[in-house]
C-alpha positions in Angstrom: 21.6 -21.3 22.8 25.2 -22.2 24.3 26.9 -19.5 25.6 30.8 -19.6 24.5 33.6 -20.2 27.0 34.7 -17.2 28.8 38.3 -16.5 27.0 40.7 -15.9 30.5 43.1 -12.8 29.7 46.4 -13.3 31.5 48.1 -10.0 33.6 51.7 -9.3 32.7 53.8 -8.6 35.4 57.9 -7.8 35.8 59.6 -8.8 39.2 63.5 -9.9 39.6 63.9 -9.6 36.0 61.6 -11.9 34.6 58.0 -11.1 32.9 55.3 -13.2 34.6 51.7 -13.7 34.2 48.8 -13.7 36.4 46.2 -15.6 35.8 42.1 -15.2 36.6 42.1 -18.6 38.0 44.6 -17.5 41.1 47.7 -18.9 39.5 51.1 -17.6 38.5 52.7 -18.6 35.1 56.2 -18.1 34.6 56.8 -18.5 30.5 61.0 -18.3 30.6 60.8 -21.0 33.0 57.4 -23.2 32.5 56.7 -22.8 35.8 52.9 -22.7 37.1 52.4 -21.3 40.6 49.0 -22.7 42.8 48.4 -21.9 46.5 46.3 -23.4 49.4 44.6 -26.4 47.5 42.9 -26.9 50.8 41.9 -30.8 49.0 39.7 -32.5 51.3 38.7 -29.8 53.3 35.0 -30.5 52.9 35.8 -34.1 54.6 37.6 -32.7 57.7 34.5 -30.2 57.9 32.5 -33.3 57.9 34.6 -34.8 60.7 33.6 -32.4 62.9 29.9 -32.1 62.0 29.6 -29.3 59.6 28.4 -30.9 56.4 29.0 -29.4 53.2 29.2 -31.1 49.7 32.1 -33.2 49.3 33.4 -32.2 46.0 35.7 -29.7 46.8 39.0 -31.9 45.9 37.0 -32.9 42.5 36.1 -29.3 41.6 39.6 -27.9 42.9 41.4 -31.0 40.9 40.1 -29.9 37.5 40.4 -26.1 38.0 44.0 -27.3 38.5 44.0 -29.9 35.5 42.9 -27.3 32.8 45.7 -25.0 33.8 48.5 -27.6 33.5 46.5 -28.5 29.3 46.2 -24.9 28.8 50.2 -23.6 29.9 51.7 -27.4 29.5 54.2 -26.7 32.4 57.7 -28.2 32.6 57.4 -27.6 36.4 54.2 -26.9 39.1 54.9 -25.3 42.3 52.6 -25.2 45.0 53.1 -23.2 48.1 51.7 -24.8 50.9 48.2 -26.0 52.7 47.8 -28.6 49.5 45.9 -30.4 51.8 43.4 -28.8 54.5 45.4 -31.4 57.1 48.1 -34.3 57.0 45.9 -36.9 56.8 44.1 -35.3 53.7 45.6 -37.5 50.9 43.8 -40.7 52.4 40.6 -39.2 53.1 40.1 -38.3 49.5 37.5 -40.8 47.0 39.7 -43.2 45.1 38.8 -41.5 42.0 40.1 -37.9 43.1 43.6 -39.6 44.7 43.9 -41.4 41.1 43.4 -38.2 39.7 46.0 -35.7 41.7 48.5 -39.1 41.4 48.4 -38.7 37.7 48.3 -35.1 37.3 51.7 -35.3 40.3 53.2 -37.7 37.6 52.6 -35.5 34.2 54.9 -33.0 34.8 57.6 -32.2 37.9 56.0 -30.9 41.1 57.6 -29.2 44.0 55.1 -29.1 46.6 56.2 -26.5 49.7 54.8 -27.6 53.2 52.2 -25.4 54.4 51.2 -25.1 58.4 48.1 -26.8 57.2 50.3 -30.2 55.3 53.9 -29.8 57.7 55.0 -33.2 56.6 55.1 -35.0 52.9 52.1 -36.8 51.9 53.7 -40.2 51.6 53.3 -41.8 48.2 52.6 -38.6 46.4 55.4 -37.4 43.2 57.1 -34.5 43.1 59.4 -33.0 45.8 58.7 -31.6 49.0 60.5 -28.4 50.8 60.1 -26.4 53.4 60.9 -23.9 51.0 62.2 -23.2 47.1 64.4 -21.3 45.2 65.2 -20.1 41.9 67.0 -17.3 40.7 66.3 -14.3 42.4 62.8 -15.9 43.6 62.3 -17.7 46.8 58.8 -19.9 47.1 57.3 -19.8 50.6 53.9 -21.3 52.0 53.8 -18.3 54.6 55.7 -15.0 54.1 59.5 -14.1 55.8 62.1 -11.9 55.3 62.9 -11.6 52.1 66.9 -10.3 51.1 67.9 -7.7 49.4 67.3 -8.1 45.6 65.2 -11.1 46.3 61.4 -11.7 45.2 59.1 -14.0 47.4 56.2 -16.2 45.9 53.3 -17.2 49.2 50.4 -18.1 49.8 48.9 -18.5 53.6 46.7 -15.4 54.3 44.1 -16.4 51.1 44.2 -12.4 50.3 40.9 -11.0 49.3 39.8 -7.5 48.2 36.3 -5.9 47.8 35.3 -3.0 45.7 32.4 -1.2 45.1 30.4 -1.9 42.2 26.9 -0.2 41.7 26.5 0.7 45.3 26.9 -2.7 46.5 30.6 -4.5 47.7 31.7 -6.7 45.8 34.0 -9.3 47.7 37.2 -11.1 45.7 40.0 -13.2 45.8 43.2 -11.2 44.7 47.0 -11.4 44.2 49.1 -8.5 46.0 52.2 -7.5 44.1 55.2 -5.1 45.4 58.7 -4.8 44.9 59.4 -8.0 46.9 56.8 -9.9 47.4 53.4 -11.4 45.1 50.8 -13.2 47.4 48.7 -15.4 45.6 45.0 -16.1 46.1 43.9 -19.3 47.5 43.5 -22.3 44.7 40.9 -24.4 46.8 37.3 -24.5 46.2 36.4 -24.3 49.9 38.9 -21.7 51.1 38.0 -18.7 53.0 39.6 -15.5 52.7 40.9 -12.5 54.3 41.0 -8.8 54.0 43.8 -7.2 52.5 43.7 -3.8 54.3 44.2 -6.5 57.9 47.1 -6.3 59.8 48.3 -9.5 58.8 48.4 -8.6 55.2 48.8 -4.7 55.6 52.0 -5.2 57.5 53.6 -7.5 54.6 53.4 -4.6 52.2 54.2 -1.6 54.3 54.8 0.7 51.1 52.0 -0.4 49.4 52.0 -2.2 46.4 49.3 -3.3 43.6 45.7 -6.0 44.3 45.0 -7.5 41.1 41.1 -8.4 41.9 40.0 -11.7 40.2 37.0 -11.1 37.9 35.1 -13.5 35.1 37.8 -14.2 33.1 40.2 -11.1 33.4 41.6 -9.6 36.6 41.1 -6.0 37.9 43.8 -3.9 39.0 44.2 -1.0 41.9 46.9 0.4 44.4 47.2 -0.5 47.5 48.1 2.0 50.0 51.4 2.4 52.2 50.3 1.6 55.9 51.5 3.3 59.0 51.6 1.8 62.6 48.8 3.4 64.0 46.5 2.8 61.2 43.5 0.6 61.8 42.5 -2.2 60.2 39.3 -2.0 57.6 35.9 -2.8 59.2 35.2 -4.6 56.4 37.9 -7.3 57.0 37.5 -11.3 57.0 38.6 -13.7 58.3 40.1 -17.1 56.1 38.4 -20.1 57.5 
């Protein structure tokens, strides 16, 4: 008997006077502006690893594009904002399999794409449809790859750190990608299939949320929410912290 597909249930949050939906896939949907946001696709990470002698199945780009395409078909956005590190390096588009490259070009032409540049892909990918930005702004929102200072009254969307969190379930630790949300910042989980992660208690992430915030852990078709405590300068990092790769 064939199992039914899991119905994905987004979680609403309120920021900058707007309602946003956090999708269990790791994307953010802004209904009022019909904008879909994703972070850290890291396309062609597998081929980059192969060039260094670490052989991984070469299907990460195809799987990531599948997920992105499904989201676009579901939400029908007028804009897609990719928050940096869309490619694992600046030559990622050149290394893509022809069928994957053709799909990416088709996806990027299907709606308005805004590509924020990241530390892995600091220059625009030649020939790819869309507009490239160091950072992008709309209303009270700032779209960046790496978190930076936020002006009073503004709200930042960022990626870069690939946040993950761990919870205890039936005596064992479950680690999953997550959103991290506060009054001035929403950090998205990495959308890429091969993206690693960094625990939210690590200093790199914790210092960006000194007043604490809310963690939304990705689950099977839904998100699980719990509080992120405020930090102090002397508070040590959790021993379970994971480095992103």
